C-alpha positions as CSV (number, residue, x, y, z in Angstrom):
1,M,45.3,21.1,148.6
2,V,48.1,21.0,151.2
3,E,49.0,17.9,153.2
4,N,51.7,17.5,155.9
5,L,53.5,14.3,154.9
6,S,55.4,14.2,158.2
7,A,52.2,13.9,160.2
8,G,52.4,10.9,162.6
9,I,56.1,10.3,161.9
10,D,58.2,9.6,165.0
11,A,61.6,10.9,163.8
12,F,63.8,14.0,164.0
13,T,62.2,15.8,161.0
14,S,60.5,19.0,160.0
15,N,57.1,19.0,158.5
16,A,57.0,18.4,154.7
17,F,54.1,19.8,152.9
18,L,52.8,18.4,149.6
19,V,51.1,21.3,147.7
20,E,49.0,19.8,144.9
21,G,47.5,21.6,141.9
22,E,48.7,23.0,138.6
23,R,52.3,22.8,139.9
24,T,52.8,20.0,142.5
25,V,55.5,21.1,145.0
26,L,57.0,19.7,148.2
27,V,57.7,22.5,150.7
28,D,60.7,21.1,152.7
29,A,61.7,17.5,152.4
30,G,61.9,16.5,156.0
31,A,64.5,13.9,157.2
32,N,64.8,10.4,158.6
33,Y,61.8,8.8,157.1
34,D,60.5,7.6,153.6
35,V,58.9,10.8,152.3
36,V,59.3,9.5,148.7
37,G,56.9,6.6,149.5
38,R,54.4,9.1,151.1
39,I,54.5,11.3,148.0
40,E,54.1,8.3,145.7
41,E,51.0,7.2,147.6
42,R,49.3,10.6,146.9
43,T,50.4,11.8,143.5
44,D,51.8,10.6,140.2
45,G,54.6,13.1,140.1
46,L,56.3,16.1,141.6
47,D,57.3,19.3,139.8
48,A,59.7,20.9,142.3
49,V,60.9,21.1,145.9
50,V,60.9,24.5,147.7
51,V,63.0,24.7,150.8
52,T,62.3,27.2,153.6
53,H,65.9,26.8,154.9
54,T,68.7,24.3,154.8
55,H,68.9,22.9,158.3
56,T,69.2,19.1,158.1
57,D,65.8,18.3,159.5
58,H,64.3,20.2,156.5
59,V,66.6,18.9,153.8
60,G,67.7,15.4,155.0
61,N,65.4,13.7,152.4
62,L,66.1,16.2,149.6
63,D,68.5,14.1,147.5
64,D,66.2,11.1,147.7
65,V,63.2,13.3,146.5
66,K,65.1,14.9,143.7
67,S,66.4,11.5,142.5
68,A,63.1,9.7,142.7
69,F,61.1,12.4,140.9
70,G,63.8,14.0,138.7
71,V,63.0,17.4,140.1
72,E,65.1,20.4,141.2
73,A,65.1,22.4,144.4
74,W,64.6,26.1,145.0
75,G,65.9,27.9,148.0
76,F,67.2,31.3,149.0
77,D,70.9,30.5,148.7
78,A,71.8,28.4,145.6
79,D,75.3,27.9,147.0
80,Q,73.8,25.5,149.7
81,P,74.1,21.8,148.9
82,G,71.1,20.4,147.1
83,I,69.7,23.8,146.1
84,D,69.5,24.2,142.3
85,H,67.8,27.6,141.9
86,E,67.7,30.8,143.9
87,L,64.5,32.3,145.3
88,A,64.6,36.1,145.2
89,D,63.5,38.1,148.2
90,E,60.0,39.5,147.3
91,G,60.0,37.3,144.2
92,E,57.3,34.7,143.4
93,V,57.2,31.0,143.2
94,R,54.3,29.0,141.9
95,M,53.0,26.2,144.2
96,G,49.8,24.3,143.6
97,D,47.4,26.7,141.9
98,D,48.9,29.9,143.5
99,A,51.8,32.3,143.2
100,Y,53.5,32.7,146.6
101,T,55.6,35.8,147.5
102,V,59.0,34.9,148.8
103,L,60.2,36.8,151.9
104,H,63.8,36.5,153.1
105,T,63.5,36.1,156.9
106,P,66.9,35.4,158.5
107,G,67.4,35.1,162.2
108,H,66.9,31.3,162.6
109,K,69.2,30.6,159.7
110,N,70.6,33.0,157.1
111,D,68.9,31.4,154.1
112,H,65.4,31.2,155.7
113,V,62.4,32.3,153.7
114,C,58.7,32.4,154.3
115,L,56.2,32.0,151.4
116,Y,52.8,33.6,151.5
117,T,49.6,34.6,149.7
118,D,46.7,36.5,151.0
119,R,45.3,33.3,152.5
120,T,48.2,30.9,153.1
121,L,51.6,31.2,154.9
122,F,54.4,28.7,154.9
123,A,56.4,30.0,157.9
124,G,59.2,27.5,158.1
125,D,61.0,27.8,161.5
126,L,60.4,31.6,161.9
127,V,57.1,31.3,163.8
128,F,55.0,28.5,165.2
129,A,51.6,27.9,166.7
130,N,50.7,29.7,170.0
131,G,53.4,32.4,169.5
132,G,56.4,30.1,169.3
133,F,59.4,31.2,167.3
134,G,62.6,29.8,165.8
135,R,65.7,29.0,167.8
136,T,68.5,31.4,167.6
137,D,71.1,29.4,169.6
138,L,72.2,27.5,166.5
139,E,74.9,28.6,164.0
140,E,73.7,31.6,162.0
141,G,71.0,32.3,164.7
142,D,70.5,35.9,165.6
143,R,67.7,37.0,167.9
144,G,67.7,40.7,166.7
145,L,67.4,39.5,163.1
146,L,64.7,37.1,164.0
147,V,62.6,39.8,165.6
148,E,63.2,42.0,162.5
149,S,62.1,39.2,160.2
150,I,59.0,38.5,162.3
151,E,58.1,42.2,162.1
152,R,58.7,42.2,158.4
153,L,56.5,39.2,157.9
154,E,53.7,40.5,160.1
155,S,53.6,43.8,158.1
156,R,53.0,41.9,154.9
157,L,50.2,39.5,156.1
158,S,46.6,40.0,155.3
159,E,44.1,39.9,158.2
160,G,42.3,37.4,156.0
161,L,45.1,34.9,156.3
162,D,43.4,31.5,156.7
163,V,46.2,29.1,157.5
164,M,49.8,29.1,158.7
165,H,51.8,26.0,157.9
166,C,54.8,25.8,160.3
167,G,58.1,23.9,160.0
168,H,57.2,21.9,163.2
169,G,54.1,21.2,165.0
170,P,50.5,21.9,163.9
171,S,49.3,24.2,161.2
172,V,47.3,27.2,162.5
173,T,43.8,27.5,161.1
174,R,42.3,29.9,163.5
175,N,43.5,33.6,163.3
176,P,47.1,32.8,162.4
177,V,48.0,36.5,162.2
178,E,47.5,36.5,166.0
179,D,50.1,33.7,166.4
180,V,52.6,35.8,164.4
181,R,51.9,38.8,166.7
182,L,52.4,36.6,169.7
183,A,55.7,35.3,168.3
184,R,56.9,38.8,167.7
185,Q,56.1,39.8,171.3
186,G,57.7,36.7,172.7
187,A,60.9,37.0,170.7
188,K,61.3,40.6,171.8
189,T,60.8,39.8,175.5
190,R,62.2,36.3,176.1
């Protein structure tokens, strides 16, 4: 089961997804609200935090979560503050009851990753609903790299993908592969 703990929060934050199952994981910690309390309302414990990238809106609550639950964080670049373990490009990470493939997807930020199975995608800030795509006007942003990353992601996704959980805004539950295609087209032309 996946739940967005940032839903309904009026603050500068990313989405923060609680993935429950055999290994209960928080994907991105969000910022500027009490995510620890929201986790405690839903589960007795947490096994790990997985970070799609280290922009403040995704990791602002990371230290609080790690301290409250005694867990460590995984991300692409273990040299970034708060990241304890490195996720390898094309490696795997267990979340809930599934093994997700890690895909390094720079362009929005150099340490950005997406996580996917045949049915589920955690897209971070690479792509969003309705063909939106991540900003490239921030430090480490690069539109050419972003387009390459979207193309790389698109080539790996199954047409049977059921859901895309985005770093901001709603999750996509209807033909999410089409939203990725639209993001690629938009990033190339805008």
